[in-house]
N, C-alpha and C positions, 0 to 999 in steps of 0.2 A: 788279425783282431776280431776276436765275432764281430758281428755286424750291429747290433743292438747295444754293444757293450756300454757303452754312454749314457745308458736309460736305466732310470730307478723307477720301478713299476710297482704301487702296494694295489694289494687285490684283497679286496673283503666282500667275497661272495661264496658261496655253497655250491653244490652239484656241477654244472658242467658249461655253462655256455659261456660266463664269466671266466672262468677258473681254464677251461680251453684256452682261451682268448689268452690270459698269462701266459699259461704254458708252452704256448707257440714262441711267444715273445723270449722267453727264458729259454726254447731249443735256441734262438737266433741270439744267443748273448746277452740280452736283457738281465740287470739283477732286481729279481722279482722278490718281495716277501710278503706271504699269504698271511693274512690275520683270519684269526680264529675266534670262536667262545671254548669253553673252556667242556662245551662239548664235544666238535670239532665240528668238521665238515663230516654230512651226512653220507656221503659215499665212502667215507673210511670204514663203515660198516659193512661192507656188501663183500668183503674178503678177510679172511686173517691175516695177519702182518707181522709172523712171528719169525724165532731164528728157526722153528723149524718146516715151517710155510711162508718163507720171506716175500716180500713184493705183492703188495694189493696191488694187481694189475690195474682196475677200475678207481683208484684213486692215483695210481703212480700217471697212468695218460692224462691226467689234466693237470697234476700238480710235480712232474719231477723237476728238478731243476732248478726249484725254488727254496725260501729261508723259511720257514715257519713259528709264528708267534700265534702267542694265543693271549687275548686284551677283552677285560668285559668295559665296551665302548657305552654301554648302558649305565656306567658311571661317571661321575665328572672326571677323575682322575685318571678312567680309561680315555674318555674321550680326548682329554689333553694329551695324551701317549700317542693316541694316534695322531694328531695333529701334529706332536714334534715329529713323528715320523714322515709323514706328509712334508716338511718343510723345505728337503732339500728333492723332494721326487718327482718326478717327470709325470708320471699318470695315473691314475688312481682307476678303479675297474670294482663296480661294484653290484652287484642284480638284489642289491636289498631293495625291497621296494618303497616307493617313495614316499609314502605316509610315515612310516618308521624313519624314515631317513629323515625327515623334518622335524619330527617330533623329537631326533636326537639332535638336532641342529648340525646335522652332517650332509645335507643336501648342497647342492654347487651353488644356490643363492647364498647359502650360510657360511661357505667358504672360499667363496670368490676373491671377495676385496683382499682375505689375512693370505690368499696362496696365488696371487696374478697369474704365475707362468705354468701353475698347474692344468694338466689334461685332464678332464674330470668323463669318466663312463658309465654312463647306467646301460645296463644291460633288462630290458625291460618286458615283461606278457605283452601287456597292449599299449604300451608307452608311458608318457610323463602326465598326460593330461586325459579328462573324462573320466562317464563315471564307472568304469575297470581300471581304472590307472592304477589300483590297488588291489586289485582280484587274482588271485593266485594262481599260475601259471604254470605250465612244464612245455616242454617241445610238442607233447601230446595231444596237449588240447591247442595253445596258443598257434604254433606253427603247422602242425599236420590236420588238427580239424578246425578249427574254428578259420583260419584263413583261405578256406576251401580244395585244399591239398590234396585230404584224403578221398572227398566225395568228387574229386577231378580222376583219382588215378585208381577206386576202387569200382568194377562193372557192378551195373545194377543190379545183378539178377545171383549176387550170394552177399553172405555177411560182410561186412567191410571189415578187413583186415589193420590193427593201426600200425604205427611206424615202430621202428625197431628202437632201444632206448640211444638218447642222446643224437638220434639221425640230425633232427631241425636246430639241437644245440649247438653242434659242431658248425653246420652253416652259420648262424648267428654267431659263434665263435670269429667264426672267418669275417664275418662281417663288420665285427666291431674289432677286431684288428684293423679292418682298412678303413676305417674310418679315427680312430687312433693313430695312425702312422700320417694321415693327412691333417690331420691338427700338429704332429709335431713337425710337421712341413713347414705348415703356415707360420708356426712359432718361431721357427729360424728363422724368419721371416719377421713376424712382429715383435718378436719379445712375450706376447701376452699370449698363455693358454687358453679354453673354453671347451665346453662341455660337448659329447658328443653323446648320442643316443641312439639303441637298437632295440627292436619290439619280437618279438619271437611272431606277432602277424604280421609285420611289414614285411622282415624276412622272407616268411612262407608266401606272401603275394609277388615277392621279385622273384622266387626261385620255380614260381607257378607262372610266371609273367607271359609266356606265350598264351596260356589260355586268358590267364585275366586283363593280358593287352585287348584280345580278339572278343571277351564281352566286353568290355567295356565301348571299344568302336562302334562292334555287328552289334550287341545286343542279345548276343547269343555265342557260345563255342561247343564243341563238340570233345567232349571230354570220354571216358574211358565207355565201352558199350559190351554187351555180350560179343563172344568171335563171331557169332554168325551174323550179325551187325554189321563190324567193321570191316569197313574199307580198303583196299590194297591187299590185290592177289597175294603178292607173295611176302607180306612183312608179317609179322608176330613171330609167336612162339610156335616150335614144333617140336614136336615130342620122337624122340629116339626108341632103338630094337631095347635096347637097357635102362628103357625108364630114366632118360634123361632129359635135360631141355638145351633147343638150340635157338639163339633169337637173329634175325633177319631183319634187316631195316635196308628201306629202300628209299636210297636219294636222286636217282638220275630215270629219264626215260631209259636207258640202255640197261637196266638193270632188267626188266622184263627178256628181253630176249635172250640175254647171257644167262638165266636162269634159262629159261627153257631152251636152250642148247646145253646145257648143264644137265636137265634131266632128262635126257633124251627126246623132247618133243617138239624139233624146230619146228614142226606144222602149223603151230598156233601163234605164232608171231607175226604173220600176214594173214589170219584171221578178220575179219571186218569186226566181228564181237568181242575181239579180244585189242582193238583198236584204242591207246591209251589215251585219257584216263578212262578205265574200266568203271561205268558207270552203271551198269546191270546189276546186281548184285546176285542174282542166281549163278553167271558166269564168275563173278570174283570165288563164289561158293565151287564152283565146278574145277579151278585152277586151284585155290587152295585144300582140295581134296587131293589132286593128284601131288600135290608136292608133300601132304601127310603121307601118304603110301611111301614115296620115294624115302622120307625121312625115317619112316617107321620100320623101314628095311635095315638101316642103318644103326651101330651104334656110335656114340657121339664124336668119340676120336673119328673115324668114318667121317660123320658127316661134316666134320670141321674141314679133314682133307679134302672133301670135296670140296666145300663153299672158298678154302684158301686156292685152289684151282681157279675162282673168278675173281672179278674186282669188287662185288656187292660186299657191303659192310655186314659183318656178321658176329656171333661171339659166343660162346658155349654160356649157359647159367652155371657158374663154379659154384660149388658149394664152397666153405670157409676151408675146409682140409685142403679143396683145390688150390686157391686162391694163396694159402701160406705156401704151400708147395710148388706154384709155378715159378720157374727159372724168372720168368720174364716181370713177376711183381717183384721178385727181389732184384733183378739189375734196375728195375724203375726207381727203386728205393722207397719201396711202401714200407718197412719196416725198418727200426732202429734199434740198437742195444742199449737197454736201458738199467742202469745200475737198481738193485733191489735194495737199498740200503743195509744189507748185513754180508757184504764182501762179495756176493755174488752179481747176477745180471738175468736179463732176460730180454727178449724181442719185446716190441711193442709198437704199433700203429706210430709211422713217423710223422715230422709236420708236413703238410703236402705239397711245401716249395722245398726246390732244391735250389741253392746257389752252386753252380759248378767251381771248383777253385776255392770256395770258402768254407770251413768248418761250421757248420751247424746238426746240432742234437743233444741228445741229453746232458745238463754240466751235471748234474748228481742226482741223486735219488729223491724220491719225493721224501718231504721231512716226516718226520715222526713229532707227532702233537705236540707244538710248545719249543720244542729242538732249538728254535735260535732267539728264543725270547730274553735273554739275558745278553747276548750281542746286540739282537738289533737296538736295544731300549741305553744301551751304551754307545752305541754308533749316536742315535738321537740325543745324544746329551746327559743325559741320568749317569748319576754315582753308582757304580756298584752296591754300592748300601740303601743307595732312593731304590735299584731294583730290587732287592731283596726285602725292603718294604714294603712296594707293591707286589710283588707275590705271596706275600705274609698277608696281608689286608684282602687277597682274592680280586683283585684289582690285574693284574696279570698272569699268566700260567707258566711255570716247567717244569720239564721232566724229573 
């Protein structure tokens, strides 16, 4: 039996962080209902989903295995329908902004007395309170830039680069999932639900935890520096003969003598100027220059083979082509076959946790807009005639 098969989850959110949390729960067996407006989740527009080009990879990645319903919750009848669906739900996930939730009387305080067992998860940009609680946010703003992540990662000697789409959102989705599951565990003891809240800004601070903790404790932190200023003689990126990159990480004092033996310079190990830690930046640059020459004479495959003869942590900077064709990525379960909704399927990123011996993975394709409206409303207690009346009035939508 799937791990979360006893949980009913209702998700009213768009884009990535909220839907992504619910998608992982669906992969793990939860019964997830996605509520959309008549316009649909914005990620539906990023890729055609037709018989000729089946399966929107972006929308499917965040919404596979869910059932979909269209409701106009701005109308009293639409709000009432959502409440009816929530009556036997375990979890409600939303990234609608706090002010809009309150105006619709769908915020936690408006629902908690009527739905005392419901676990209500708010996915926000900047939290539920304060002057920026209603400021719109994406992960590029709340997670990447305002939390300090971008400034910590981008060296000061070049134009800053932005995060890839959904990067911080997926971290936030996992943070939301952990909070939801903690609340489910608590409710098993108490019988009472609770509010769970995540913020892109706060998740960014946690992801950048080393730098933030040093800054809070010591008043400053060493973040990204120009290559010429970075400490660590053997650590960092090195370019290979075929214009690829390999990354070397230093974890212990034993790494330096290993590397010097590997590049044929054991004479440097006992040099007083190379005594660890090497604080003279001129010596750091001298040793790094030696490594630059060694790696520049090797192809990436040759560099990886050389480093595998050591116990030094390293990895090639893989392209996406490299990654999706990497046998170890497939062995590690990085990809999963996902139904496309048209009778076929395609590979997509897997949920980031496996449970050996338990079946997890997409329970079905991402829903077409309003595909399950009639079914879900009937399950919520509406008669067939009442459902058709809601559809005719524009309160609900169906194909």
